[in-house]
Backbone as XML, in Angstrom:
<?xml version="1.0"?>
<chain id="A" units="angstrom">
  <residue number="1" name="UNK">
    <atom name="N" x="-22.666" y="-66.598" z="-123.265"/>
    <atom name="CA" x="-23.523" y="-65.488" z="-123.621"/>
    <atom name="C" x="-23.994" y="-64.822" z="-122.325"/>
  </residue>
  <residue number="2" name="UNK">
    <atom name="N" x="-23.827" y="-63.524" z="-122.237"/>
    <atom name="CA" x="-24.262" y="-62.794" z="-121.054"/>
    <atom name="C" x="-25.533" y="-62.008" z="-121.381"/>
  </residue>
  <residue number="3" name="UNK">
    <atom name="N" x="-26.481" y="-62.083" z="-120.443"/>
    <atom name="CA" x="-27.792" y="-61.476" z="-120.646"/>
    <atom name="C" x="-28.168" y="-60.678" z="-119.405"/>
  </residue>
  <residue number="4" name="UNK">
    <atom name="N" x="-28.735" y="-59.510" z="-119.621"/>
    <atom name="CA" x="-29.265" y="-58.686" z="-118.543"/>
    <atom name="C" x="-30.773" y="-58.611" z="-118.719"/>
  </residue>
  <residue number="5" name="UNK">
    <atom name="N" x="-31.525" y="-58.734" z="-117.619"/>
    <atom name="CA" x="-32.977" y="-58.618" z="-117.687"/>
    <atom name="C" x="-33.424" y="-57.345" z="-116.997"/>
  </residue>
  <residue number="6" name="UNK">
    <atom name="N" x="-34.331" y="-56.634" z="-117.636"/>
    <atom name="CA" x="-34.866" y="-55.386" z="-117.098"/>
    <atom name="C" x="-36.381" y="-55.411" z="-117.272"/>
  </residue>
  <residue number="7" name="UNK">
    <atom name="N" x="-37.102" y="-55.140" z="-116.192"/>
    <atom name="CA" x="-38.565" y="-55.082" z="-116.246"/>
    <atom name="C" x="-38.996" y="-53.690" z="-116.692"/>
  </residue>
  <residue number="8" name="UNK">
    <atom name="N" x="-39.967" y="-53.652" z="-117.596"/>
    <atom name="CA" x="-40.500" y="-52.390" z="-118.107"/>
    <atom name="C" x="-42.009" y="-52.356" z="-117.932"/>
  </residue>
  <residue number="9" name="UNK">
    <atom name="N" x="-42.541" y="-51.160" z="-117.786"/>
    <atom name="CA" x="-43.992" y="-51.001" z="-117.787"/>
    <atom name="C" x="-44.488" y="-51.100" z="-119.229"/>
  </residue>
  <residue number="10" name="UNK">
    <atom name="N" x="-45.778" y="-51.241" z="-119.365"/>
    <atom name="CA" x="-46.375" y="-51.345" z="-120.701"/>
    <atom name="C" x="-46.086" y="-50.087" z="-121.524"/>
  </residue>
  <residue number="11" name="UNK">
    <atom name="N" x="-46.205" y="-48.925" z="-120.897"/>
    <atom name="CA" x="-45.945" y="-47.667" z="-121.615"/>
    <atom name="C" x="-44.489" y="-47.553" z="-122.027"/>
  </residue>
  <residue number="12" name="UNK">
    <atom name="N" x="-43.561" y="-47.993" z="-121.169"/>
    <atom name="CA" x="-42.143" y="-47.964" z="-121.523"/>
    <atom name="C" x="-41.859" y="-48.877" z="-122.707"/>
  </residue>
  <residue number="13" name="UNK">
    <atom name="N" x="-42.486" y="-50.046" z="-122.742"/>
    <atom name="CA" x="-42.302" y="-50.979" z="-123.862"/>
    <atom name="C" x="-42.756" y="-50.335" z="-125.171"/>
  </residue>
  <residue number="14" name="UNK">
    <atom name="N" x="-43.907" y="-49.671" z="-125.139"/>
    <atom name="CA" x="-44.420" y="-49.012" z="-126.341"/>
    <atom name="C" x="-43.478" y="-47.907" z="-126.804"/>
  </residue>
  <residue number="15" name="UNK">
    <atom name="N" x="-42.983" y="-47.102" z="-125.873"/>
    <atom name="CA" x="-42.064" y="-46.023" z="-126.219"/>
    <atom name="C" x="-40.745" y="-46.572" z="-126.756"/>
  </residue>
  <residue number="16" name="UNK">
    <atom name="N" x="-40.269" y="-47.648" z="-126.154"/>
    <atom name="CA" x="-39.025" y="-48.258" z="-126.602"/>
    <atom name="C" x="-39.168" y="-48.797" z="-128.013"/>
  </residue>
  <residue number="17" name="UNK">
    <atom name="N" x="-40.275" y="-49.440" z="-128.296"/>
    <atom name="CA" x="-40.518" y="-50.005" z="-129.630"/>
    <atom name="C" x="-40.609" y="-48.899" z="-130.681"/>
  </residue>
  <residue number="18" name="UNK">
    <atom name="N" x="-41.172" y="-47.750" z="-130.303"/>
    <atom name="CA" x="-41.248" y="-46.623" z="-131.231"/>
    <atom name="C" x="-39.884" y="-45.974" z="-131.432"/>
  </residue>
  <residue number="19" name="UNK">
    <atom name="N" x="-39.065" y="-45.954" z="-130.377"/>
    <atom name="CA" x="-37.757" y="-45.292" z="-130.440"/>
    <atom name="C" x="-36.763" y="-46.074" z="-131.285"/>
  </residue>
  <residue number="20" name="UNK">
    <atom name="N" x="-36.840" y="-47.402" z="-131.235"/>
    <atom name="CA" x="-35.900" y="-48.242" z="-131.991"/>
    <atom name="C" x="-36.701" y="-49.159" z="-132.900"/>
  </residue>
  <residue number="21" name="UNK">
    <atom name="N" x="-36.641" y="-48.875" z="-134.180"/>
    <atom name="CA" x="-37.435" y="-49.657" z="-135.137"/>
    <atom name="C" x="-36.599" y="-50.669" z="-135.899"/>
  </residue>
  <residue number="22" name="UNK">
    <atom name="N" x="-35.281" y="-50.617" z="-135.751"/>
    <atom name="CA" x="-34.387" y="-51.532" z="-136.455"/>
    <atom name="C" x="-34.425" y="-52.906" z="-135.772"/>
  </residue>
  <residue number="23" name="UNK">
    <atom name="N" x="-34.894" y="-53.931" z="-136.482"/>
    <atom name="CA" x="-35.008" y="-55.282" z="-135.917"/>
    <atom name="C" x="-33.656" y="-55.930" z="-135.662"/>
  </residue>
  <residue number="24" name="UNK">
    <atom name="N" x="-32.581" y="-55.383" z="-136.192"/>
    <atom name="CA" x="-31.250" y="-55.892" z="-135.868"/>
    <atom name="C" x="-30.804" y="-55.425" z="-134.492"/>
  </residue>
  <residue number="25" name="UNK">
    <atom name="N" x="-31.383" y="-54.355" z="-134.015"/>
    <atom name="CA" x="-31.046" y="-53.792" z="-132.710"/>
    <atom name="C" x="-32.014" y="-54.292" z="-131.648"/>
  </residue>
  <residue number="26" name="UNK">
    <atom name="N" x="-33.296" y="-54.192" z="-131.903"/>
    <atom name="CA" x="-34.334" y="-54.567" z="-130.940"/>
    <atom name="C" x="-35.383" y="-55.405" z="-131.645"/>
  </residue>
  <residue number="27" name="UNK">
    <atom name="N" x="-35.652" y="-56.584" z="-131.098"/>
    <atom name="CA" x="-36.674" y="-57.445" z="-131.690"/>
    <atom name="C" x="-37.482" y="-58.108" z="-130.591"/>
  </residue>
  <residue number="28" name="UNK">
    <atom name="N" x="-38.647" y="-58.621" z="-130.964"/>
    <atom name="CA" x="-39.536" y="-59.280" z="-130.016"/>
    <atom name="C" x="-39.368" y="-60.788" z="-130.158"/>
  </residue>
  <residue number="29" name="UNK">
    <atom name="N" x="-39.154" y="-61.477" z="-129.024"/>
    <atom name="CA" x="-38.986" y="-62.922" z="-129.081"/>
    <atom name="C" x="-40.343" y="-63.613" z="-129.012"/>
  </residue>
  <residue number="30" name="UNK">
    <atom name="N" x="-40.332" y="-64.942" z="-129.018"/>
    <atom name="CA" x="-41.569" y="-65.723" z="-129.029"/>
    <atom name="C" x="-42.409" y="-65.523" z="-127.775"/>
  </residue>
  <residue number="31" name="UNK">
    <atom name="N" x="-41.783" y="-65.142" z="-126.665"/>
    <atom name="CA" x="-42.499" y="-64.922" z="-125.407"/>
    <atom name="C" x="-43.088" y="-63.526" z="-125.306"/>
  </residue>
  <residue number="32" name="UNK">
    <atom name="N" x="-42.796" y="-62.669" z="-126.266"/>
    <atom name="CA" x="-43.282" y="-61.299" z="-126.231"/>
    <atom name="C" x="-42.316" y="-60.332" z="-125.574"/>
  </residue>
  <residue number="33" name="UNK">
    <atom name="N" x="-41.170" y="-60.836" z="-125.104"/>
    <atom name="CA" x="-40.156" y="-59.963" z="-124.523"/>
    <atom name="C" x="-39.400" y="-59.249" z="-125.631"/>
  </residue>
  <residue number="34" name="UNK">
    <atom name="N" x="-38.933" y="-58.038" z="-125.334"/>
    <atom name="CA" x="-38.098" y="-57.307" z="-126.275"/>
    <atom name="C" x="-36.646" y="-57.641" z="-125.986"/>
  </residue>
  <residue number="35" name="UNK">
    <atom name="N" x="-35.888" y="-57.949" z="-127.017"/>
    <atom name="CA" x="-34.483" y="-58.340" z="-126.879"/>
    <atom name="C" x="-33.627" y="-57.309" z="-127.600"/>
  </residue>
  <residue number="36" name="UNK">
    <atom name="N" x="-32.646" y="-56.776" z="-126.892"/>
    <atom name="CA" x="-31.747" y="-55.768" z="-127.421"/>
    <atom name="C" x="-30.373" y="-56.382" z="-127.639"/>
  </residue>
  <residue number="37" name="UNK">
    <atom name="N" x="-29.833" y="-56.241" z="-128.828"/>
    <atom name="CA" x="-28.461" y="-56.636" z="-129.114"/>
    <atom name="C" x="-27.574" y="-55.458" z="-128.742"/>
  </residue>
  <residue number="38" name="UNK">
    <atom name="N" x="-26.734" y="-55.625" z="-127.717"/>
    <atom name="CA" x="-25.895" y="-54.520" z="-127.248"/>
    <atom name="C" x="-24.908" y="-54.068" z="-128.316"/>
  </residue>
  <residue number="39" name="UNK">
    <atom name="N" x="-24.334" y="-54.997" z="-129.077"/>
    <atom name="CA" x="-23.369" y="-54.624" z="-130.115"/>
    <atom name="C" x="-24.039" y="-53.728" z="-131.157"/>
  </residue>
  <residue number="40" name="UNK">
    <atom name="N" x="-25.222" y="-54.094" z="-131.586"/>
    <atom name="CA" x="-25.939" y="-53.296" z="-132.582"/>
    <atom name="C" x="-26.391" y="-51.973" z="-131.987"/>
  </residue>
  <residue number="41" name="UNK">
    <atom name="N" x="-26.795" y="-51.974" z="-130.723"/>
    <atom name="CA" x="-27.234" y="-50.747" z="-130.073"/>
    <atom name="C" x="-26.077" y="-49.764" z="-129.927"/>
  </residue>
  <residue number="42" name="UNK">
    <atom name="N" x="-24.922" y="-50.254" z="-129.520"/>
    <atom name="CA" x="-23.762" y="-49.387" z="-129.344"/>
    <atom name="C" x="-23.268" y="-48.833" z="-130.679"/>
  </residue>
  <residue number="43" name="UNK">
    <atom name="N" x="-23.594" y="-49.513" z="-131.773"/>
    <atom name="CA" x="-23.198" y="-49.046" z="-133.104"/>
    <atom name="C" x="-24.096" y="-47.916" z="-133.614"/>
  </residue>
  <residue number="44" name="UNK">
    <atom name="N" x="-25.094" y="-47.515" z="-132.846"/>
    <atom name="CA" x="-25.993" y="-46.438" z="-133.268"/>
    <atom name="C" x="-25.343" y="-45.058" z="-133.157"/>
  </residue>
  <residue number="45" name="UNK">
    <atom name="N" x="-24.050" y="-45.018" z="-132.895"/>
    <atom name="CA" x="-23.273" y="-43.771" z="-132.881"/>
    <atom name="C" x="-23.718" y="-42.788" z="-131.813"/>
  </residue>
  <residue number="46" name="UNK">
    <atom name="N" x="-23.861" y="-43.266" z="-130.584"/>
    <atom name="CA" x="-24.130" y="-42.364" z="-129.478"/>
    <atom name="C" x="-25.583" y="-42.001" z="-129.274"/>
  </residue>
  <residue number="47" name="UNK">
    <atom name="N" x="-26.465" y="-42.386" z="-130.183"/>
    <atom name="CA" x="-27.882" y="-42.132" z="-129.983"/>
    <atom name="C" x="-28.356" y="-43.056" z="-128.860"/>
  </residue>
  <residue number="48" name="UNK">
    <atom name="N" x="-28.966" y="-42.502" z="-127.817"/>
    <atom name="CA" x="-29.286" y="-43.322" z="-126.641"/>
    <atom name="C" x="-30.747" y="-43.211" z="-126.232"/>
  </residue>
  <residue number="49" name="UNK">
    <atom name="N" x="-31.670" y="-43.639" z="-127.068"/>
    <atom name="CA" x="-33.076" y="-43.537" z="-126.679"/>
    <atom name="C" x="-33.434" y="-44.419" z="-125.493"/>
  </residue>
  <residue number="50" name="UNK">
    <atom name="N" x="-32.713" y="-45.494" z="-125.274"/>
    <atom name="CA" x="-33.032" y="-46.365" z="-124.150"/>
    <atom name="C" x="-32.666" y="-45.695" z="-122.835"/>
  </residue>
  <residue number="51" name="UNK">
    <atom name="N" x="-31.487" y="-45.091" z="-122.775"/>
    <atom name="CA" x="-31.092" y="-44.398" z="-121.559"/>
    <atom name="C" x="-32.046" y="-43.259" z="-121.244"/>
  </residue>
  <residue number="52" name="UNK">
    <atom name="N" x="-32.526" y="-42.579" z="-122.270"/>
    <atom name="CA" x="-33.492" y="-41.502" z="-122.063"/>
    <atom name="C" x="-34.789" y="-42.042" z="-121.466"/>
  </residue>
  <residue number="53" name="UNK">
    <atom name="N" x="-35.135" y="-43.269" z="-121.801"/>
    <atom name="CA" x="-36.390" y="-43.870" z="-121.359"/>
    <atom name="C" x="-36.282" y="-44.524" z="-119.980"/>
  </residue>
  <residue number="54" name="UNK">
    <atom name="N" x="-35.226" y="-45.304" z="-119.748"/>
    <atom name="CA" x="-35.135" y="-46.056" z="-118.489"/>
    <atom name="C" x="-34.141" y="-45.476" z="-117.498"/>
  </residue>
  <residue number="55" name="UNK">
    <atom name="N" x="-33.359" y="-44.502" z="-117.918"/>
    <atom name="CA" x="-32.396" y="-43.877" z="-117.023"/>
    <atom name="C" x="-30.971" y="-44.257" z="-117.368"/>
  </residue>
  <residue number="56" name="UNK">
    <atom name="N" x="-30.061" y="-43.388" z="-116.980"/>
    <atom name="CA" x="-28.640" y="-43.627" z="-117.227"/>
    <atom name="C" x="-28.106" y="-44.705" z="-116.300"/>
  </residue>
  <residue number="57" name="UNK">
    <atom name="N" x="-27.063" y="-45.374" z="-116.732"/>
    <atom name="CA" x="-26.337" y="-46.375" z="-115.943"/>
    <atom name="C" x="-27.178" y="-47.595" z="-115.576"/>
  </residue>
  <residue number="58" name="UNK">
    <atom name="N" x="-28.225" y="-47.882" z="-116.350"/>
    <atom name="CA" x="-29.020" y="-49.091" z="-116.119"/>
    <atom name="C" x="-28.509" y="-50.221" z="-117.003"/>
  </residue>
  <residue number="59" name="UNK">
    <atom name="N" x="-28.162" y="-49.900" z="-118.240"/>
    <atom name="CA" x="-27.662" y="-50.908" z="-119.170"/>
    <atom name="C" x="-26.222" y="-51.260" z="-118.852"/>
  </residue>
  <residue number="60" name="UNK">
    <atom name="N" x="-25.918" y="-52.538" z="-118.916"/>
    <atom name="CA" x="-24.553" y="-53.017" z="-118.736"/>
    <atom name="C" x="-23.980" y="-53.277" z="-120.125"/>
  </residue>
  <residue number="61" name="UNK">
    <atom name="N" x="-23.042" y="-52.448" z="-120.547"/>
    <atom name="CA" x="-22.472" y="-52.570" z="-121.890"/>
    <atom name="C" x="-21.655" y="-53.830" z="-122.087"/>
  </residue>
  <residue number="62" name="UNK">
    <atom name="N" x="-21.343" y="-54.554" z="-121.008"/>
    <atom name="CA" x="-20.570" y="-55.787" z="-121.125"/>
    <atom name="C" x="-21.435" y="-56.982" z="-121.508"/>
  </residue>
  <residue number="63" name="UNK">
    <atom name="N" x="-22.755" y="-56.858" z="-121.362"/>
    <atom name="CA" x="-23.655" y="-57.950" z="-121.723"/>
    <atom name="C" x="-23.869" y="-57.973" z="-123.227"/>
  </residue>
  <residue number="64" name="UNK">
    <atom name="N" x="-24.118" y="-59.174" z="-123.757"/>
    <atom name="CA" x="-24.371" y="-59.311" z="-125.190"/>
    <atom name="C" x="-25.802" y="-58.923" z="-125.539"/>
  </residue>
  <residue number="65" name="UNK">
    <atom name="N" x="-26.739" y="-59.263" z="-124.660"/>
    <atom name="CA" x="-28.139" y="-58.999" z="-124.907"/>
    <atom name="C" x="-28.797" y="-58.461" z="-123.642"/>
  </residue>
  <residue number="66" name="UNK">
    <atom name="N" x="-29.846" y="-57.668" z="-123.849"/>
    <atom name="CA" x="-30.690" y="-57.192" z="-122.755"/>
    <atom name="C" x="-32.108" y="-57.623" z="-123.089"/>
  </residue>
  <residue number="67" name="UNK">
    <atom name="N" x="-32.765" y="-58.227" z="-122.116"/>
    <atom name="CA" x="-34.148" y="-58.670" z="-122.307"/>
    <atom name="C" x="-35.038" y="-57.748" z="-121.489"/>
  </residue>
  <residue number="68" name="UNK">
    <atom name="N" x="-35.957" y="-57.109" z="-122.165"/>
    <atom name="CA" x="-36.941" y="-56.237" z="-121.513"/>
    <atom name="C" x="-38.235" y="-57.011" z="-121.393"/>
  </residue>
  <residue number="69" name="UNK">
    <atom name="N" x="-38.663" y="-57.253" z="-120.169"/>
    <atom name="CA" x="-39.894" y="-58.017" z="-119.955"/>
    <atom name="C" x="-40.935" y="-57.175" z="-119.261"/>
  </residue>
</chain>
């Protein structure tokens, strides 16, 4: 399993949670980190709210999960 970790500010976390409400795509783990399933995110048909929030070319599409802390 490949995982990418990205640090977010509190405001970015709030915006990200509002942008993606589908728990199959983005969910909160027991530690309070947000976990993104890349397969489910890529299935959103080109909608890219994360790139709009954190910038282009930050996400690695080869990873299975991204953890936002």
